[in-house]
C-alpha positions as CSV (number, residue, x, y, z in Angstrom):
1,M,0.0,0.0,0.0
2,Y,2.8,2.4,0.9
3,Y,4.5,1.5,-2.4
4,Y,1.4,2.1,-4.4
5,L,0.9,5.5,-2.8
6,Y,4.6,6.3,-3.3
7,S,4.3,5.2,-7.0
8,Q,1.2,7.3,-7.5
9,S,3.0,10.2,-5.8
10,L,5.9,9.9,-8.2
11,K,3.5,9.7,-11.2
12,T,1.7,12.8,-9.9
13,K,5.0,14.6,-9.4
14,K,6.1,13.6,-12.9
15,M,2.8,14.7,-14.4
16,T,3.1,18.0,-12.4
17,N,6.6,18.5,-13.6
18,R,5.6,17.7,-17.2
19,S,2.6,20.0,-17.0
20,F,4.8,22.7,-15.5
21,L,7.3,22.2,-18.4
22,I,4.5,22.3,-21.0
23,L,3.1,25.4,-19.3
24,F,6.5,27.0,-19.2
25,L,7.1,26.3,-22.9
26,L,3.7,27.7,-23.8
27,L,4.4,30.8,-21.8
28,L,7.9,31.1,-23.4
29,N,6.3,30.8,-26.8
30,V,3.8,33.6,-25.9
31,I,6.7,35.7,-24.6
32,V,8.7,35.1,-27.8
33,T,5.9,35.8,-30.1
34,K,4.9,38.9,-28.1
35,A,8.5,40.2,-28.0
36,Q,8.9,43.6,-29.3
37,W,11.3,45.7,-31.3
38,P,13.9,47.3,-31.4
39,Q,16.7,45.2,-32.8
40,W,20.2,46.4,-31.9
41,Y,23.3,45.9,-34.1
42,P,26.5,46.7,-32.1
43,T,29.1,48.1,-34.4
44,A,31.1,50.6,-32.3
45,T,32.4,52.3,-35.4
46,A,29.4,52.7,-37.8
47,E,29.2,56.1,-39.5
48,K,25.9,57.9,-39.6
49,V,25.6,57.7,-43.4
50,L,23.2,54.8,-43.6
51,S,20.5,53.6,-46.0
52,L,17.6,51.3,-45.2
53,I,15.3,49.5,-47.7
54,E,12.9,46.5,-47.6
55,S,14.2,43.7,-49.6
56,Y,12.3,41.5,-52.1
57,D,11.8,38.7,-49.4
58,K,10.3,41.2,-46.9
59,G,13.5,41.4,-44.9
60,Y,15.7,44.5,-44.8
61,L,19.0,45.8,-46.2
62,I,21.1,48.3,-44.2
63,A,24.0,50.0,-46.0
64,G,26.6,52.2,-44.5
65,T,30.2,52.4,-43.4
66,I,32.4,50.8,-40.7
67,S,35.3,53.2,-40.2
68,N,38.2,53.8,-37.9
69,N,38.1,57.5,-37.0
70,N,41.7,57.5,-35.9
71,T,43.0,56.4,-39.3
72,N,40.2,57.5,-41.6
73,K,40.1,54.1,-43.1
74,G,37.1,51.7,-43.3
75,Y,34.8,49.4,-45.2
76,G,31.5,49.7,-46.9
77,L,28.9,47.9,-44.8
78,L,25.9,45.8,-45.9
79,I,23.6,44.0,-43.5
80,K,20.8,41.6,-44.6
81,T,18.1,40.8,-42.0
82,D,14.9,38.8,-41.9
83,V,11.4,40.4,-41.4
84,N,12.1,40.7,-37.6
85,G,15.4,42.4,-38.0
86,N,17.5,39.3,-37.2
87,I,20.8,39.4,-39.1
88,L,21.0,36.7,-41.9
89,W,24.4,37.9,-43.2
90,E,26.7,40.9,-42.9
91,K,29.3,41.9,-45.5
92,L,32.2,44.4,-45.7
93,F,33.6,45.8,-48.9
94,G,36.9,47.5,-49.5
95,D,40.3,47.1,-47.9
96,E,42.3,48.5,-45.0
97,S,44.1,51.0,-47.1
98,S,41.2,53.2,-48.0
99,L,37.8,54.5,-46.7
100,T,34.9,53.0,-48.6
101,R,31.4,54.5,-48.0
102,F,28.0,53.3,-49.1
103,H,25.5,56.2,-49.4
104,N,22.5,54.4,-50.9
105,V,21.3,50.9,-51.6
106,I,18.5,49.6,-53.9
107,Q,17.0,46.3,-54.8
108,T,17.3,45.6,-58.5
109,S,14.6,43.8,-60.6
110,D,16.7,40.6,-60.8
111,G,16.8,40.3,-57.0
112,G,20.3,41.7,-56.8
113,I,21.6,44.8,-55.0
114,A,23.0,48.1,-56.3
115,L,25.0,50.5,-54.2
116,S,26.3,54.0,-54.7
117,G,29.0,55.7,-52.6
118,S,32.6,56.8,-52.6
119,I,36.2,55.9,-51.9
120,N,38.4,58.3,-49.9
121,S,35.9,61.1,-50.7
122,D,37.6,61.6,-54.1
123,T,36.2,58.8,-56.1
124,A,32.5,58.0,-56.9
125,L,31.7,54.3,-56.5
126,F,29.1,52.1,-58.0
127,V,28.7,48.4,-57.0
128,K,26.3,45.7,-58.3
129,L,25.8,42.5,-56.2
130,N,23.9,39.3,-57.1
131,P,21.1,38.0,-54.7
132,C,23.8,36.2,-52.7
133,G,25.7,39.4,-52.0
134,G,28.5,38.5,-54.4
135,V,30.1,41.3,-56.5
136,E,29.0,41.2,-60.2
137,W,30.8,44.4,-61.0
138,S,32.1,47.6,-59.5
139,R,33.0,50.9,-61.1
140,V,34.7,54.2,-60.0
141,L,34.6,57.6,-61.5
142,L,37.7,59.8,-60.8
143,D,37.4,63.6,-60.9
144,R,38.2,66.5,-58.6
145,K,38.4,66.0,-54.9
146,N,35.3,65.5,-52.8
147,I,33.3,63.5,-55.3
148,L,30.6,60.9,-54.4
149,A,27.7,59.1,-55.8
150,T,24.8,60.3,-53.6
151,D,21.9,58.3,-55.1
152,I,21.1,55.5,-57.5
153,I,17.9,54.2,-59.1
154,E,17.1,51.4,-61.6
155,L,15.4,52.3,-64.9
156,A,12.8,50.2,-66.8
157,D,15.5,48.6,-69.0
158,S,17.5,47.5,-65.9
159,S,20.1,50.2,-66.5
160,L,21.2,52.3,-63.5
161,Q,21.0,56.0,-63.1
162,A,23.4,57.4,-60.5
163,M,23.6,61.0,-59.2
164,V,27.1,62.3,-58.6
165,T,28.1,65.4,-56.8
166,N,31.6,66.9,-56.4
167,W,32.6,70.1,-54.6
168,D,35.5,72.1,-53.5
169,L,34.7,74.0,-50.3
170,G,37.4,76.6,-50.9
171,N,36.8,80.3,-51.6
172,P,34.7,80.7,-53.6
173,Y,32.6,77.5,-53.3
174,D,32.6,75.4,-56.4
175,S,30.4,72.3,-56.9
176,K,28.7,70.5,-59.7
177,S,26.1,67.7,-59.9
178,F,25.5,65.4,-62.8
179,F,24.1,62.0,-63.7
180,I,25.9,58.9,-64.8
181,K,24.0,56.1,-66.6
182,L,25.3,52.5,-66.6
183,N,23.8,49.5,-68.3
184,K,23.0,46.4,-66.3
185,N,26.6,45.1,-67.0
186,G,28.2,48.3,-65.6
187,D,29.1,49.8,-68.9
188,F,29.0,53.6,-69.2
189,I,26.2,54.8,-71.4
190,Q,25.6,58.5,-70.8
191,I,26.3,61.6,-68.8
192,D,23.8,64.4,-68.0
193,S,24.5,67.5,-66.0
194,L,22.0,68.9,-63.6
195,P,19.4,71.0,-65.4
196,Q,20.0,74.7,-64.4
197,N,17.8,76.4,-61.9
198,E,17.1,79.9,-63.0
199,F,16.5,81.5,-59.6
200,C,18.6,79.6,-57.0
201,Q,22.2,80.3,-56.3
202,P,24.8,78.2,-58.2
203,N,27.0,75.3,-57.0
204,P,24.3,72.7,-56.4
205,L,24.8,69.7,-54.0
206,A,22.3,67.3,-55.4
207,T,21.2,64.6,-52.9
208,E,18.4,62.5,-54.3
209,I,16.5,61.5,-57.4
210,I,13.1,59.8,-57.2
211,R,10.4,58.6,-59.6
212,T,7.3,60.7,-59.5
213,N,3.7,59.4,-59.7
214,D,3.6,60.4,-63.4
215,N,6.8,58.4,-64.2
216,N,9.1,61.4,-64.4
217,Y,12.0,62.4,-62.1
218,M,12.3,64.7,-59.1
219,I,15.8,65.9,-58.1
220,T,16.4,67.5,-54.7
221,S,19.4,69.7,-54.1
222,T,20.9,72.5,-52.0
223,T,23.5,75.1,-52.8
224,A,26.9,75.1,-51.2
225,N,27.1,78.9,-50.9
226,I,26.7,80.8,-47.7
227,G,23.0,81.7,-47.4
228,G,22.4,78.4,-49.3
229,Q,19.0,77.5,-50.6
230,S,17.0,74.3,-51.2
231,F,15.5,73.5,-54.5
232,W,13.7,70.9,-56.5
233,I,13.8,70.2,-60.2
234,K,11.3,68.0,-62.0
235,T,12.5,66.5,-65.3
236,N,11.3,64.1,-67.9
237,N,13.0,60.8,-68.7
238,E,15.5,62.6,-70.9
239,M,16.5,64.9,-68.0
240,D,14.9,67.9,-69.5
241,K,13.5,70.3,-67.0
242,I,9.7,70.5,-66.6
243,W,9.7,72.9,-63.7
244,D,11.9,74.0,-60.7
245,L,11.2,75.3,-57.3
246,C,13.7,77.4,-55.3
247,W,12.9,77.8,-51.6
248,P,15.2,80.2,-49.7
249,E,16.4,78.7,-46.4
250,F,18.9,79.0,-43.6
251,Y,22.7,78.5,-43.8
252,L,23.6,75.2,-45.4
253,T,20.2,73.7,-44.7
254,I,20.3,69.9,-44.9
255,L,17.6,68.7,-47.2
256,G,16.1,65.3,-46.6
257,K,14.2,62.8,-48.6
258,T,11.2,63.8,-50.7
259,I,8.1,61.7,-50.8
260,Q,5.0,62.1,-52.9
261,A,1.4,61.6,-51.7
262,S,-1.2,59.8,-53.8
263,N,-2.8,63.2,-54.6
264,G,0.5,64.4,-56.1
265,D,1.7,66.7,-53.3
266,Y,5.3,66.5,-52.2
267,Y,6.8,66.6,-48.7
268,T,10.5,67.0,-47.8
269,T,12.2,67.1,-44.5
270,A,14.9,69.8,-43.7
271,G,17.1,70.8,-40.9
272,S,20.5,72.3,-40.0
273,P,23.7,70.3,-39.8
274,T,24.2,68.5,-36.5
275,G,26.0,70.8,-34.0
276,S,25.7,73.8,-36.3
277,A,25.6,77.1,-34.5
278,F,22.7,77.9,-36.9
279,T,20.6,74.9,-35.9
280,N,17.0,75.7,-36.6
281,A,13.6,74.1,-35.8
282,P,12.6,71.0,-37.7
283,K,10.8,71.8,-41.0
284,I,8.7,70.0,-43.6
285,Y,8.3,71.6,-47.0
286,K,5.1,70.9,-48.8
287,F,4.5,71.8,-52.4
288,D,2.1,70.6,-55.1
289,Q,2.7,68.6,-58.3
290,N,3.2,71.7,-60.3
291,G,6.0,73.0,-58.0
292,T,3.9,75.6,-56.3
293,P,4.8,76.1,-52.6
294,I,2.0,75.3,-50.2
295,K,3.3,75.4,-46.6
296,V,6.3,74.9,-44.3
297,F,5.5,72.9,-41.2
298,D,7.7,74.4,-38.5
299,S,8.5,73.7,-34.8
300,L,7.4,70.1,-34.7
301,K,8.8,69.9,-31.2
302,S,8.0,72.8,-28.8
303,Q,11.5,73.1,-27.4
304,M,14.4,75.4,-27.9
305,S,15.5,74.1,-31.2
306,G,15.6,70.8,-33.1
307,Y,16.8,68.8,-36.1
308,V,14.9,66.7,-38.6
309,T,17.1,63.9,-39.8
310,P,17.5,63.9,-43.6
311,G,15.8,60.8,-45.0
312,A,13.7,60.3,-41.9
313,I,10.2,60.8,-43.5
314,C,7.5,58.5,-44.8
315,M,3.9,58.6,-45.7
316,F,1.5,56.5,-43.7
317,N,-1.9,56.6,-45.4
318,D,-2.8,60.3,-45.2
319,T,-0.3,60.9,-42.4
320,V,3.2,62.2,-42.6
321,V,5.7,60.5,-40.2
322,V,8.9,62.3,-39.4
323,A,11.8,61.3,-37.2
324,G,14.2,63.8,-35.5
325,F,15.5,65.1,-32.2
326,A,15.1,68.3,-30.3
327,F,17.7,70.0,-28.1
328,E,16.7,70.8,-24.5
329,N,19.9,72.9,-24.1
330,F,23.2,73.5,-25.9
331,N,25.5,73.0,-22.9
332,T,28.2,70.4,-23.1
333,P,27.3,67.6,-23.3
334,Y,24.2,68.3,-25.3
335,I,20.8,67.1,-23.9
336,Y,18.3,66.2,-26.5
337,S,15.4,63.9,-27.0
338,S,14.6,61.7,-30.1
339,Y,11.1,61.2,-31.3
340,L,8.7,60.3,-34.1
341,V,6.1,63.0,-35.0
342,L,2.9,62.3,-36.9
343,T,1.1,65.1,-38.6
344,D,-1.8,65.4,-40.9
345,T,-1.4,66.9,-44.4
346,T,-2.0,70.4,-43.1
347,G,0.9,70.1,-40.6
348,K,-1.3,69.6,-37.5
349,K,0.5,67.4,-35.0
350,I,-1.3,64.2,-34.3
351,Q,1.1,62.2,-32.2
352,E,4.6,62.3,-30.8
353,I,6.4,59.0,-30.0
354,P,9.7,59.0,-28.1
355,L,12.3,56.5,-29.3
356,T,13.7,54.0,-26.8
357,N,16.5,56.2,-25.6
358,S,16.7,60.0,-25.5
359,K,20.1,60.1,-27.3
360,N,19.3,58.0,-30.3
361,L,19.9,59.8,-33.7
362,P,17.1,58.9,-36.1
363,I,18.5,58.2,-39.6
364,E,15.7,56.9,-41.9
365,L,12.1,55.8,-42.0
366,I,10.4,53.4,-44.4
367,K,6.9,52.0,-44.8
368,T,6.8,48.2,-45.0
369,Y,4.8,45.9,-47.2
370,D,2.3,45.3,-44.4
371,D,1.7,49.0,-43.7
372,K,4.0,49.4,-40.8
373,V,6.8,51.9,-40.1
374,I,10.5,51.0,-39.6
375,A,12.8,53.5,-38.0
376,L,16.6,53.2,-38.3
377,Y,18.6,55.1,-35.7
378,Q,22.0,55.2,-33.9
379,N,23.2,55.8,-30.4
380,E,26.1,57.7,-29.0
381,D,28.3,54.6,-29.2
382,N,27.6,54.4,-33.0
383,D,25.6,51.2,-32.5
384,I,22.6,51.1,-34.9
385,A,19.1,49.8,-34.3
386,M,15.8,49.2,-36.1
387,C,12.4,49.5,-34.6
388,K,9.0,48.7,-36.1
389,F,5.8,50.6,-35.3
390,E,2.3,49.6,-36.3
391,K,-1.1,51.3,-36.3
392,C,-3.7,50.7,-33.7
393,I,-6.7,48.9,-35.2
394,N,-9.2,51.2,-33.5
395,S,-7.5,54.5,-34.6
396,N,-6.5,56.0,-37.8
397,F,-3.3,57.5,-36.5
398,Y,-2.0,56.0,-33.3
399,L,1.3,54.1,-33.7
400,Y,2.9,51.9,-31.1
401,Y,5.9,49.6,-30.9
402,S,5.3,46.5,-33.0
403,E,5.6,42.9,-31.9
404,I,7.8,40.4,-33.5
405,N,6.3,38.7,-36.6
406,P,5.7,35.0,-35.8
407,A,5.0,33.9,-39.4
408,A,7.5,31.6,-41.0
409,M,9.1,33.2,-44.1
410,V,11.6,32.1,-46.8
411,Y,14.6,34.4,-47.3
412,D,17.1,34.8,-50.1
413,S,15.0,32.4,-52.3
414,L,16.8,33.7,-55.4
415,C,20.2,32.6,-54.0
416,N,21.2,28.9,-54.7
417,M,24.0,28.9,-52.2
418,S,24.6,29.4,-48.5
419,I,25.5,33.0,-47.8
420,L,28.3,33.7,-45.3
421,S,29.3,37.0,-43.7
422,D,32.7,38.0,-45.2
423,T,34.9,40.8,-46.4
424,T,35.3,41.4,-50.1
425,V,38.1,43.5,-51.7
426,L,36.7,45.7,-54.5
427,S,38.8,46.0,-57.6
428,P,36.6,48.4,-59.6
429,L,37.1,49.4,-63.2
430,V,37.7,53.1,-63.8
431,I,35.2,54.8,-66.0
432,T,37.5,56.7,-68.3
433,G,37.0,59.3,-71.0
434,I,33.9,60.7,-69.3
435,H,34.9,64.2,-70.2
436,E,34.8,63.2,-73.9
437,Y,31.1,63.2,-73.5
438,A,29.3,66.5,-73.4
439,S,26.1,67.0,-71.5
440,K,23.1,68.6,-73.2
441,H,22.5,70.8,-70.2
442,D,26.0,72.4,-70.6
443,L,25.0,74.0,-74.0
444,K,26.7,77.3,-74.8
445,T,26.1,79.5,-77.8
446,N,29.8,79.7,-78.6
447,I,30.2,78.8,-82.3
448,E,31.5,82.0,-84.0
449,I,29.6,82.6,-87.3
450,W,30.2,85.2,-90.0
451,P,28.9,87.0,-92.0
452,N,25.7,87.2,-89.9
453,P,23.2,87.7,-91.6
454,A,24.5,85.4,-94.4
455,F,23.4,84.9,-98.0
456,A,25.2,82.1,-99.8
457,I,28.3,81.1,-97.8
458,M,28.6,81.0,-94.0
459,N,31.8,80.7,-92.1
460,A,31.9,78.9,-88.7
461,R,34.6,78.7,-86.1
462,L,34.1,75.8,-83.7
463,Q,35.3,76.1,-80.1
464,Q,35.8,72.3,-79.9
465,K,37.7,70.7,-82.8
466,S,35.5,68.3,-84.7
467,R,36.3,64.6,-84.7
468,K,35.5,61.8,-87.1
469,G,31.9,60.8,-86.6
470,D,30.8,64.3,-85.4
471,Q,28.0,66.1,-87.3
472,I,27.3,69.7,-88.0
473,V,23.5,70.2,-88.1
474,L,21.5,73.2,-89.2
475,V,18.0,73.5,-87.6
476,N,15.4,76.1,-88.4
477,S,13.3,78.1,-85.9
478,L,10.7,75.3,-85.9
479,G,13.2,72.7,-84.8
480,Q,13.3,71.0,-88.3
481,I,16.7,69.7,-89.4
482,K,17.5,71.4,-92.8
483,M,21.1,70.1,-93.3
484,V,23.5,67.5,-91.8
485,I,27.2,67.7,-92.5
486,P,29.3,64.8,-91.4
487,T,32.9,65.5,-90.4
488,V,35.8,63.3,-91.4
489,D,38.9,65.4,-90.7
490,P,39.4,67.3,-87.4
491,V,38.7,71.0,-88.1
492,Y,38.0,74.3,-86.3
493,L,37.0,76.3,-89.4
494,M,34.2,75.5,-91.8
495,D,32.7,77.1,-94.9
496,I,29.1,76.0,-95.4
497,D,27.0,76.5,-98.5
498,I,23.6,77.9,-97.3
499,S,22.4,79.0,-100.8
500,R,19.4,76.6,-100.7
501,L,18.1,77.8,-97.3
502,T,15.2,80.1,-97.2
503,E,15.2,83.3,-95.2
504,G,14.9,83.0,-91.5
505,I,16.6,82.3,-88.2
506,Y,18.7,79.1,-87.9
507,I,20.7,77.2,-85.2
508,L,24.0,75.6,-86.0
509,Q,24.7,72.6,-83.8
510,H,27.9,70.6,-83.2
511,I,26.8,67.0,-82.4
512,R,29.1,64.4,-80.8
513,Q,28.0,61.0,-79.6
514,G,24.4,62.0,-80.2
515,I,24.7,65.1,-77.8
516,C,24.9,68.7,-78.9
517,I,28.1,70.1,-77.4
518,E,28.0,73.7,-78.8
519,T,25.7,75.9,-80.8
520,G,25.5,79.2,-82.7
521,K,22.6,81.3,-84.1
522,F,22.6,83.0,-87.5
523,V,20.2,84.7,-89.9
524,V,19.8,83.9,-93.6
525,K,18.8,86.9,-95.8
526,K,18.1,86.7,-99.6
């Protein structure tokens, strides 16, 4: 009897332990599935130039730089995560002898990855990776000092359009922005300079190029001069200007990303450089699809002053979400708080959400495939983090920290090999002879023509010696081509028979590689 009771007691104890274990596992599962963001990625030396996108498999790609501030050397950084921000692989690009920076990352239509950046601040860099993170090709563009590729997009034919800016912050300031087009194999196709803005100051520092709702381009830029201004240029697919908007602003205003709402209106973040003595309150520029200014949303945070991080803006239904921080005082060390701000389309504040730590610097915001918001930010130790926010079901605007996604997902399905974290030395090919190609936005009326008006014979002096394959084209005032003269031998001076032309105004064009490199105007009289 005693044995039976003891056996039953052991069975009861075992059942109790088993039940407790099952209950513990169930509770653990609940805790795991209810776990919340953020996800931290200790780096210790990550720079603040970072880019975040959602990848084709609903995970995330984070691009940036790992550098050693003491030696000014470092690597381009690329992190691939799953839908919950867990690192799947992490890759470094470059070598220990230089500083490689990634400024922007995009997912290409073949599932690969394209990056734009710089090497040592004097070489623009373009890199194309396959879905496994392996290098398919890399290219560099050499020019004056301080040159970098600020943005990159993929076109419908799988070619890549990259925006390049170079500057010399001497006295006077001198900068230039232009576009480089590469085919899907990394071969150079075309160069276009930035269309001229007629009202803003010169020396543009272009930052971003985006696709608009009507399938054109929007280019954002600021000027490098003291008393700099922010401006936007809308172009067609040939980079011809449709309209431009110049908005005067404070000293060296940092212009953030531009987003477009479904109704066509544009929103752009702006703020002063970090630590600038001219730090101004956070701003959002709003203008319509025709480039007409609507409003500037100011003082998103009711404190002394603040800073909206460039890039940290997204559209959440009819709500604008902006990330930034506000200074509480300017004593050393600075005291500031970081936050998300939600406004309606009129600029009225709806909600303010503090980030997990008061001294996190927000970097970028994106909207995810399932209508949630991801914030990328960095702390004082240069560690980076991602946090996901989702909308409350019973409210149109309220956001709260999202839970971890429990759904099973397949990652890197386009890659047929296991992907390992590694370091890859880039050996990029140099894009040469780029100055042999003229940009159509650099047109100058500099062909000397005499006599003018002309009757039967016209003399022309070219500023750029013709080459084999060049064409001299005569166009009338209606844009109709009236004469094409191919050139065989290099010449500066030309005698052109215009006896068959009727009276009127004509344009003489010097065409090279399909691009007009110089022009001159003349009149025919009979």
